[in-house]
Every structure is written in structure tokens, then in C-alpha cells.
C-alpha positions in Angstrom: 39.8 19.4 53.5 42.8 16.3 54.4 42.9 13.5 52.4 44.1 10.2 54.7 44.1 7.0 53.4 42.3 7.6 50.4 39.2 9.3 52.5 38.4 12.8 52.7 37.8 14.1 56.1 37.2 17.8 57.3 40.1 19.1 59.0 40.4 19.6 62.9 39.5 22.9 62.4 36.2 23.0 60.8 35.4 19.5 62.1 32.4 19.7 64.6 31.3 16.9 67.4 28.1 15.7 65.3 28.6 12.3 67.2 28.6 11.1 70.8 30.7 8.8 71.6 28.6 5.8 71.6 27.1 6.9 68.1 30.9 7.1 66.7 31.4 3.3 68.1 28.1 2.0 66.7 29.5 4.0 63.4 32.6 2.4 63.5 31.3 -1.1 64.3 29.0 -0.7 61.3 32.2 0.1 59.3 33.8 -3.1 60.3 31.0 -5.2 59.3 31.3 -3.3 56.1 34.7 -4.2 55.4 34.2 -7.7 56.9 36.5 -10.1 54.7 38.7 -7.5 53.4 41.9 -6.9 54.9 45.3 -4.5 54.5 46.2 -6.8 51.3 43.1 -5.4 49.0 43.0 -1.9 50.7 46.7 -1.1 49.7 45.3 -2.3 45.9 42.3 -0.6 45.8 43.1 2.8 47.4 45.7 4.7 45.3 46.6 7.1 47.7 46.8 4.8 51.0 50.6 4.9 51.4 51.2 8.0 50.6 48.7 9.3 53.3 48.9 6.2 56.1 53.0 7.1 56.0 53.2 10.3 58.5 56.7 11.8 59.1 56.8 13.4 62.9 60.0 14.4 64.5 62.6 12.9 62.3 60.9 9.3 62.5 58.9 7.4 59.6 55.3 6.0 60.8 53.5 3.3 58.3 50.4 2.4 59.4 49.1 1.3 55.6 49.3 -2.7 56.5 46.5 -2.5 59.5 42.9 -3.8 58.4 41.3 -0.5 58.6 39.8 0.9 55.5 40.0 4.2 54.8 36.2 4.8 55.6 37.1 3.1 58.7 40.1 5.6 59.4 37.4 8.1 59.0 35.1 6.7 61.4 37.9 6.6 64.1 38.8 10.3 63.4 35.0 11.0 64.3 35.3 9.2 67.5 38.6 11.2 68.4 35.8 14.0 67.9 33.2 12.6 69.8 36.1 11.4 73.1 36.8 15.3 72.8 40.5 14.7 72.2 41.2 17.8 70.7 40.3 19.1 73.8 42.0 17.1 76.2 45.4 17.6 74.0 45.3 21.1 75.1 44.3 20.2 78.1 47.5 18.1 78.9 49.4 20.8 77.0 48.6 23.3 79.4 49.3 21.8 82.7 45.5 21.8 83.3 44.3 18.9 86.2 44.1 15.6 84.3 44.4 13.0 86.8 41.3 13.4 88.4 41.0 10.9 90.9 44.3 12.2 92.7 43.6 16.3 91.6 47.1 16.3 89.5 48.2 17.8 86.6 50.4 15.4 84.0 53.2 17.8 83.3 55.9 15.6 81.9 55.9 17.8 78.7 57.6 20.4 80.9 60.2 18.3 81.6 61.6 18.8 78.5 60.7 22.5 77.8 57.8 21.2 76.0 54.2 22.2 76.7 52.6 25.5 77.7 53.0 25.8 81.1 56.0 28.2 81.2 56.2 28.5 85.3 56.7 24.8 85.4 59.0 24.8 82.6 61.1 27.3 84.5 60.8 25.2 87.5 61.9 22.1 85.4 64.6 23.5 83.9 66.2 24.8 87.0 66.1 21.6 88.6 67.3 19.8 85.8 70.3 22.3 84.9 71.4 21.6 89.2 71.5 17.7 88.2 73.4 18.0 84.9 76.0 20.6 86.8 76.3 18.0 89.4 76.8 15.0 86.6 79.5 17.1 85.3 81.4 17.3 88.1 81.0 13.9 88.8 82.1 13.0 85.1 85.3 15.4 85.4 86.1 13.9 88.9 85.7 17.4 90.4 83.1 15.9 93.1 85.6 13.4 94.7 84.7 10.8 97.6 85.3 10.7 101.2 88.8 9.5 100.4 89.0 12.2 98.0 89.2 9.7 94.7 87.2 10.1 92.0 83.7 8.0 91.7 84.1 5.5 88.9 80.2 3.9 89.5 77.0 4.7 90.1 74.8 2.2 92.1 71.1 3.5 91.0 68.4 2.4 93.6 64.7 2.8 92.3 61.8 0.9 91.1 59.1 1.3 88.4 59.6 4.8 86.5 62.5 5.5 88.6 64.4 2.3 86.9 62.7 1.2 83.9 63.0 4.8 81.6 66.5 5.7 83.5 68.0 1.7 82.7 66.6 2.1 79.1 68.2 5.1 78.3 71.4 4.2 79.6 71.5 0.9 78.0 70.5 2.7 74.9 72.8 5.4 75.2 76.1 5.1 77.2 79.5 4.1 76.2 81.7 1.5 77.4 84.3 3.9 77.7 81.8 6.1 79.8 83.9 7.9 82.7 81.3 6.2 85.2 79.7 3.4 85.3 76.2 2.7 86.6 74.5 -0.6 88.3 70.6 -0.4 88.7 68.9 -1.6 91.5 65.5 -2.4 92.0 64.7 -6.0 93.2 64.7 -7.0 96.8 66.0 -10.8 95.8 69.1 -10.6 97.9 71.0 -12.2 94.6 70.2 -8.8 92.7 72.2 -6.7 95.4 75.1 -9.1 95.3 75.3 -8.8 91.4 74.5 -4.9 91.6 77.4 -4.6 94.0 80.0 -7.6 93.0 83.4 -5.8 92.0 82.6 -2.3 93.2 84.9 -0.4 95.9 82.5 1.4 98.3 85.3 4.2 98.1 84.4 5.1 94.3 80.6 4.2 94.3 78.3 6.6 94.6 74.8 5.4 95.7 72.0 7.6 94.0 68.4 6.7 95.8 65.3 7.8 93.6 61.8 7.8 95.5 59.2 10.2 95.0 57.8 9.6 98.5 60.9 7.4 100.3 58.2 5.0 101.2 58.4 2.2 98.6 59.3 -1.0 100.4 61.3 -2.0 97.9 63.6 1.0 97.6 63.5 1.8 101.2 65.1 -1.8 102.2 67.9 -1.5 99.2 68.6 1.9 100.5 69.2 0.5 104.0 71.3 -2.7 102.6 73.3 0.1 100.5 74.2 1.8 103.5 75.1 -0.7 105.3 77.2 -1.8 102.5 79.0 1.7 102.3 79.4 1.9 106.4 81.1 -1.2 106.2 83.6 0.1 103.5 84.3 3.2 104.7 86.2 4.5 107.4 85.2 7.7 107.0 81.6 9.4 106.8 79.5 8.3 104.2 77.2 11.6 103.2 79.3 12.1 100.0 78.2 8.7 98.6 75.0 9.5 99.0 72.5 11.4 96.3 68.8 11.3 96.2 66.1 12.2 94.0 62.3 12.7 96.0 59.4 14.9 96.9 60.0 14.2 100.4 63.8 16.1 101.4 63.4 15.3 104.8 62.9 11.9 104.2 66.6 11.9 102.2 68.1 14.6 105.3 67.3 11.7 107.8 69.6 9.3 105.7 72.2 11.6 105.7 71.7 13.3 102.2 73.3 16.8 102.3 70.7 19.5 101.2 73.1 20.3 97.8 72.6 16.8 96.9 68.9 16.4 97.4 67.3 16.8 93.7 63.4 17.3 93.7 60.8 15.3 92.1 56.8 16.5 92.0 53.4 15.6 92.5 52.3 16.7 88.7 55.1 13.9 87.1 54.2 10.5 87.4 57.2 7.9 87.8 56.7 6.4 84.3 56.8 9.6 82.7 60.1 11.0 84.9 62.8 10.1 83.2 63.5 13.1 81.7 64.2 14.4 84.8 66.7 14.7 87.9 65.6 10.8 87.9 68.3 10.4 85.4 71.2 12.1 86.8 73.0 8.9 87.0 72.5 8.8 83.0 73.4 12.4 82.7 76.8 11.5 84.3 77.5 8.4 81.9 76.5 9.8 78.5 77.0 13.4 79.6 75.0 16.6 79.3 75.2 17.4 75.8 73.9 13.7 75.0 70.9 13.9 77.3 70.2 17.5 75.8 69.5 15.7 72.4 67.2 13.2 74.2 65.3 15.9 75.7 65.3 17.9 72.4 63.7 14.8 70.4 60.9 14.6 72.9 60.2 18.2 72.5 60.0 17.9 69.1 57.5 15.1 69.4 55.5 17.4 71.8 55.2 20.0 69.2 53.9 17.4 66.8 51.6 16.3 68.9 50.4 19.5 70.4 49.9 21.2 66.8 49.4 18.4 64.0 45.8 17.6 63.1 44.1 14.6 64.0 44.7 12.9 60.8 48.3 13.7 60.6 49.1 13.3 64.5 51.3 10.2 64.6 50.7 9.5 68.3 46.7 10.0 67.4 46.9 7.6 64.5 49.0 5.1 66.6 45.9 5.3 69.3 43.2 4.8 66.9 44.8 1.6 65.1 45.2 0.5 69.0 41.7 1.3 69.4 40.4 -0.6 66.9 42.4 -3.6 67.4 41.2 -3.8 71.0 37.8 -2.6 71.0 36.4 -3.8 67.2 38.9 -6.7 66.5 38.8 -7.8 70.3 42.8 -8.4 70.2 44.3 -8.5 73.8 48.1 -8.4 73.4 50.6 -5.8 70.8 53.8 -7.0 70.5 56.5 -3.9 70.0 59.9 -5.3 68.6 62.9 -3.2 68.3 65.3 -4.6 65.7 68.0 -2.5 67.3 70.3 -3.9 70.2 70.5 -0.2 71.9 66.7 -0.7 72.4 66.6 -3.9 73.8 65.2 -2.9 77.3 62.4 -0.7 75.5 60.0 -3.3 75.4 60.0 -3.6 79.6 59.9 0.4 79.2 56.6 0.2 77.3 55.3 -2.5 79.3 54.6 -0.3 82.3 53.7 2.9 80.4 51.1 0.8 78.8 49.9 -2.0 81.3 50.2 0.6 84.6 48.0 3.5 82.2 45.4 1.8 80.6 45.3 -1.7 83.0 41.8 0.0 84.1 38.5 -1.2 84.4 36.7 1.8 85.4 36.3 5.1 83.3 37.8 8.4 84.3 34.3 9.2 86.3 34.5 5.4 88.1 31.7 3.8 85.8 32.4 0.6 84.9 34.1 -0.2 81.3 31.5 -1.5 78.8 34.6 -2.6 77.1 38.3 -3.9 77.7 40.5 -1.1 78.1 44.4 -1.6 77.2 45.7 -4.6 75.8 49.2 -7.1 76.8 52.5 -5.7 76.1 55.2 -8.3 75.0 58.2 -7.9 72.9 61.9 -8.6 72.5 64.9 -7.7 70.3 63.7 -8.2 66.5 66.2 -10.9 65.4 66.0 -13.0 69.1 62.1 -12.4 68.7 62.0 -14.0 65.1 63.3 -17.5 67.1 60.7 -17.0 70.0 57.5 -15.4 69.6 57.2 -14.7 66.2 55.7 -18.2 65.5 52.6 -17.1 67.3 52.4 -13.9 64.9 52.3 -14.9 62.1 50.2 -18.9 62.5 48.7 -18.5 66.1 44.6 -18.4 66.3 44.5 -15.1 67.3 46.1 -12.1 65.2 48.5 -9.8 67.3 49.2 -6.4 66.0 52.9 -5.6 66.1 55.1 -2.1 66.4 58.2 -3.2 64.8 61.1 -0.4 65.3 64.3 0.0 62.5 66.9 2.2 61.9 68.4 2.7 58.4 72.4 3.6 59.1 74.7 2.2 62.4 77.6 0.4 62.7 79.0 -2.3 59.7 76.9 -2.2 56.5 76.6 -5.8 55.7 75.2 -6.4 59.4 72.7 -3.5 59.1 71.6 -4.7 55.6 71.3 -8.2 57.6 69.0 -6.5 60.3 66.9 -4.5 58.0 66.3 -7.5 55.3 64.6 -9.2 58.4 62.4 -6.3 60.1 60.9 -5.5 56.5 61.1 -9.0 55.7 58.8 -10.1 58.9 56.4 -6.8 58.3 55.9 -8.1 54.9 55.6 -12.0 55.7 52.8 -10.7 58.0 50.9 -8.9 55.6 51.3 -11.7 53.0 50.7 -14.4 54.3 51.3 -18.4 52.4 49.0 -19.6 50.7 48.3 -23.5 50.7 49.3 -23.2 46.9 52.5 -21.5 47.4 53.5 -24.0 50.0 52.5 -27.3 47.6 54.8 -24.9 45.3 57.7 -24.2 47.5 57.4 -28.4 48.6 57.3 -29.7 45.0 60.7 -27.7 44.3 61.9 -29.5 47.2 60.8 -32.9 45.3 57.9 -33.3 48.0 54.2 -34.1 45.9 51.7 -36.1 46.1 49.8 -36.9 49.8 52.9 -35.9 51.5 52.8 -32.5 50.1 49.2 -32.0 50.9 50.1 -33.1 54.6 52.6 -30.8 55.1 51.6 -27.7 53.2 48.6 -27.9 56.0 51.0 -26.7 58.4 52.8 -24.5 56.2 50.3 -22.1 55.5 49.8 -18.6 56.8 46.8 -16.5 57.1 48.7 -13.4 56.2 46.8 -10.1 56.9 48.2 -9.4 60.1 48.5 -5.9 61.1 52.0 -4.4 61.4 53.1 -0.8 62.4 56.6 -0.2 61.1 58.4 2.8 62.7 61.9 3.7 60.8 64.7 6.2 61.7 67.8 7.1 60.6 70.0 6.4 62.9 69.2 5.4 66.6 70.8 8.1 68.4 70.0 10.3 71.5 67.5 12.2 69.8 65.3 9.5 67.8 65.3 7.9 71.3 63.6 10.8 72.5 61.4 11.0 70.1 60.5 7.6 70.4 59.7 7.3 74.0 57.7 11.2 74.0 55.6 9.2 71.0 54.5 6.2 72.8 53.5 8.8 76.0 51.3 10.4 73.4 49.9 7.6 72.1 49.3 6.3 75.3 47.3 9.4 76.6 45.2 9.5 73.4 44.5 5.7 74.1 43.6 6.8 77.6 40.6 9.6 76.3 39.6 7.2 74.1 38.7 4.6 76.5 37.5 7.3 78.6 39.9 6.3 81.4 42.8 7.8 83.8 46.0 7.0 82.3 48.0 8.8 85.5 46.9 7.0 88.5 47.9 3.4 89.6 46.3 2.3 92.5 46.4 -1.7 91.2 50.0 -2.0 92.4 48.9 -0.8 96.1 47.3 -3.5 97.5 49.5 -6.5 97.3 52.1 -4.2 98.5 50.3 -3.5 101.7 49.7 -7.0 102.1 53.5 -8.0 101.6 54.5 -5.3 104.6 51.5 -7.2 106.6 52.8 -10.4 105.8 56.3 -9.2 106.9 55.2 -8.0 109.9 53.5 -11.1 110.7 57.0 -13.3 110.3 58.5 -10.8 112.2 56.5 -11.7 115.1 55.5 -14.9 114.7 52.2 -15.0 114.1 50.3 -16.8 111.5 47.6 -14.4 110.7 44.3 -14.4 108.8 44.5 -15.7 105.5 42.6 -18.0 102.9 42.9 -21.2 102.7 45.3 -21.6 100.0 47.8 -18.5 101.2 47.7 -19.9 104.2 48.9 -23.5 102.9 51.8 -21.8 100.8 52.6 -20.1 103.8 53.1 -23.0 105.8 55.2 -24.3 102.8 57.9 -21.4 102.9 58.4 -22.2 106.4 58.9 -25.7 106.0 61.4 -24.9 103.7 62.8 -22.3 105.7 63.2 -24.6 109.1 
């Protein structure tokens, strides 16, 4: 038997599915009713082993789930839901490389990209292509691979969007050094100002253009690629072939642009874009941070993979995080989740997580196409810790709706006084969200300032904070490549578990397609000088655009 949050529950190996999913959900709702009016403040005082059992160590990171408003009995009921949802089998299927993306008939083998999982054939295939990318990045870094003018490359223009941009951009921002031999500029938006900014100060003679597009049909990437090629052609006297590199599943499309075979790197349909940063998609990052650091990134993720695939549900950090998230969304009806890293190196982390979570979990039907009877994924938002405190934390502390939060911090790194101040703020916010401030406490603070009577009572109402607001605290020793890899893999696995609990497919994203099709249609209409057929509101908006452009 395993104790989790003070509650004795059977081990994964001995638990059996004695409930349907619906029965498990009803049992959780019943427990929530029994726990009504209580929160983590009470549970921390009445459950002697809560801290011991609600704090997990996985892949070098500490995960503290003790501050959520879920009792030990509530956690036990959630673990029963995991059983009823077939979570163990789903995790095993993901690890084996089975088809888990049912709508598109594909596996989801992002773990194989970093040497994780159990599909040896795909791991071998992925490692071979990764080695090609690492070897080429070594040549770029050393200056062995030179431009058409026989100069070392000093800059890489990384063109992609969505998963082809957000993951590599995050890792580069987190791990690159100002002294890197190659500077990387990222270009995703088709805003003309974005292209101007990305190429500002660059010399085409020493710039390598890296195009990341699985299909080579993404409109934004295609347009930016054509602009980059024109920019190269205008600035180079010789050919531009040595300045073009591509990652794609359609090598023929890359060849048509003039990319030579030795500089075309393979992407596969068994890895979705938002899970692809572990591959040649991050070639530009490899060139910036070097082989050793990129291998450490993969190693940290692989450690989290091993934990996820091997640990029992009751001590499995991604599983418990997902169960907590499911509780907040389904039982408590909380529509949003904040993610706040107290680390400047992770300032882009919320952007990456927004895509991972909301593109994976933003669904209205189950995996078999039936309508969901409850909402699935929450709205993800966040920002760097100290800045967030002065931006949206007011809502977290005193807003009408409680919003759970993940706080991410690291114990070491940089100048001691700054580090201690940063950590003090991170821990204090978690404590303040939990403990809150009563009216009596507010009155005492005001009295200490010489304010009392009616004025004090009038002000105190505005100072009250309810407390009992849940947070997960994720603590690492130092923010480095290994801890970053583990953190990103943790959220990948948490997202997958949530999809199993919600009963949805985490690996398709049909919602992004309709808008792109309509945008292409509008561009064609503008080119042909046609009005097209649209709703009245859209027609009026198009008319206004034409007026401004005339």
C-alpha cells in the first residue's frame, strides 16, 4: 500500500478498475461536497503526513502539491478516476509508440526524439537525424561551414511558426549566451515590421536562413521564406544555396527552393509540431548553445520520461499535477490557470505552455467524436514572477474567481542577494495565496499605522484576501539545460494525462485550420479585386480596410 497525502490507496500494480469513469467522477463530486468549506489550510493542520506525501521529487525537480484545496480522501478519489479512465494503459501505449492520435491515425513519439520511450526503431531513427543536425551545428559553430563568400556564419534567421518557433525560441532564450558564436533571430509573424526587425543589422553574406515547416504549406512560413530568399538574393552576388537550411517532412519542397539534400533535415508525422523542439527543429539552438548543452537538455527530459513511465500514479508528478488540474477545472469550475516562473531565463515559458496546453486540450468532443459533457482545458496565462506580481497577481489574490497557479523557482544562480530576494517573493506569493488576510488582520495593520474607527473599517474591506487559493510550487536547484528539459517534459506528460482524464485527443488541432483557409480565400479575393461573399460584419470590416488603404 502507498500513502498519498495521508490517504492509504492501493498500489498501481494491485488496483483494479472497479468503477466506470462516470462512477469515479460522481465519487469525486460527493467527496467535494463532504469537503465543502474546507481548504488546504485545514488539510495542512489535520493531515499529519500531508507534506511528506504531497511533495514529490522527479528528475531533479521538487513538486509541492500540498497547498491545493483537495483532501487526502479527494486525492484517493482522483486516483480512482485515473484507474477508471485507463490511465496506466494509455501511458503504456504512448511509451510503446502505439497510435494515440486516433483522428489522424498516428503515434505521438516525442519521447523517442530524446531517447525516451520504448520504441527502439523510432529512437534509432530519431538519433541518426539528430546526430546529423548536431554535426552540422558543430560545423556552423566552428566556422568549418562557410557562406558563399567564404565567411563564417554569424547569424541564423530561424523561420517557423507555432511549434516550429515557440519551443526553439524558448530554449534559445533560456540557454544561449551573449558570447555565443552564432546569434539567432526568430521570425514567425507575417507583419512586415517583424521581418524588418528580424533582419535589422544582419549581413546576408554571413546569415544562414533556417526554414522549419513540416509540410512547407504553412502560409506564414511560406511568405516569410520567400521574403528571406529575396533578401538574400538582393544582398549576395553569388548563389544563395549555402545560405539555406530546412527541416521538413517534404524534402522535395525544400529542394524546389534551392536547399541542397545535405542541408535538409527530416521531420516525421509521428511527432506534432508543439512536441518537436527536441529534434532537428532546434538546429539553430544547437548552433547557439552547442552540442553538450543540447544533449543535457535531452537528458533532463529523458529523466522525466523515465519517471513518468515507471512511477506509480500516486507518486508520479505529471499524473498528480494533471489530477489536480482536472479537479480545478471539472469539480471547482475554474476556467484559468496561471504559470509564473521566477526566472528571467524562463520568461518565454508561458508562451510555449499556452500552445502546448490550449492546442492540445482546447477540444469540445471526446476522442471518439462525442460531445463533451463538461469543459476541458483551461485558459493558460502567466509571465515572469516579479513583473507578474505588479500586473495580474491582484486578480489572483482578490479576484472573485479563484485561479490556481504554478510557481516555478530555482534555489541557486547569480548574485546571492538578488537570488534570495527573488526566492523570497516566490515563496511569499504562494504563502499569501494560501493564508490570505482576514478583516481582523487588516484592522490590526491599519491600527499600527494610526488608522482606526470607521475609516479603518471602510478600508479593511478592501484589504481582505480570502486565502485558500491553490498553488503548485516547482523548485529546482539551478536553472540549467537539464532542469529545463525535465520541466518541459513534465508539462508535456501532464498535458497528455489531462487529455486522458478529459477523454479527448491531445494530438490534433483542427481548430487552427479554418481561419487559415479563410485568410487564403481573402487574399485571393483581394488579388483578383473581388468582394466575395461574407457575413455583413465581415463585409463592413473589409470595406473599412479598403478605405484606409486607398
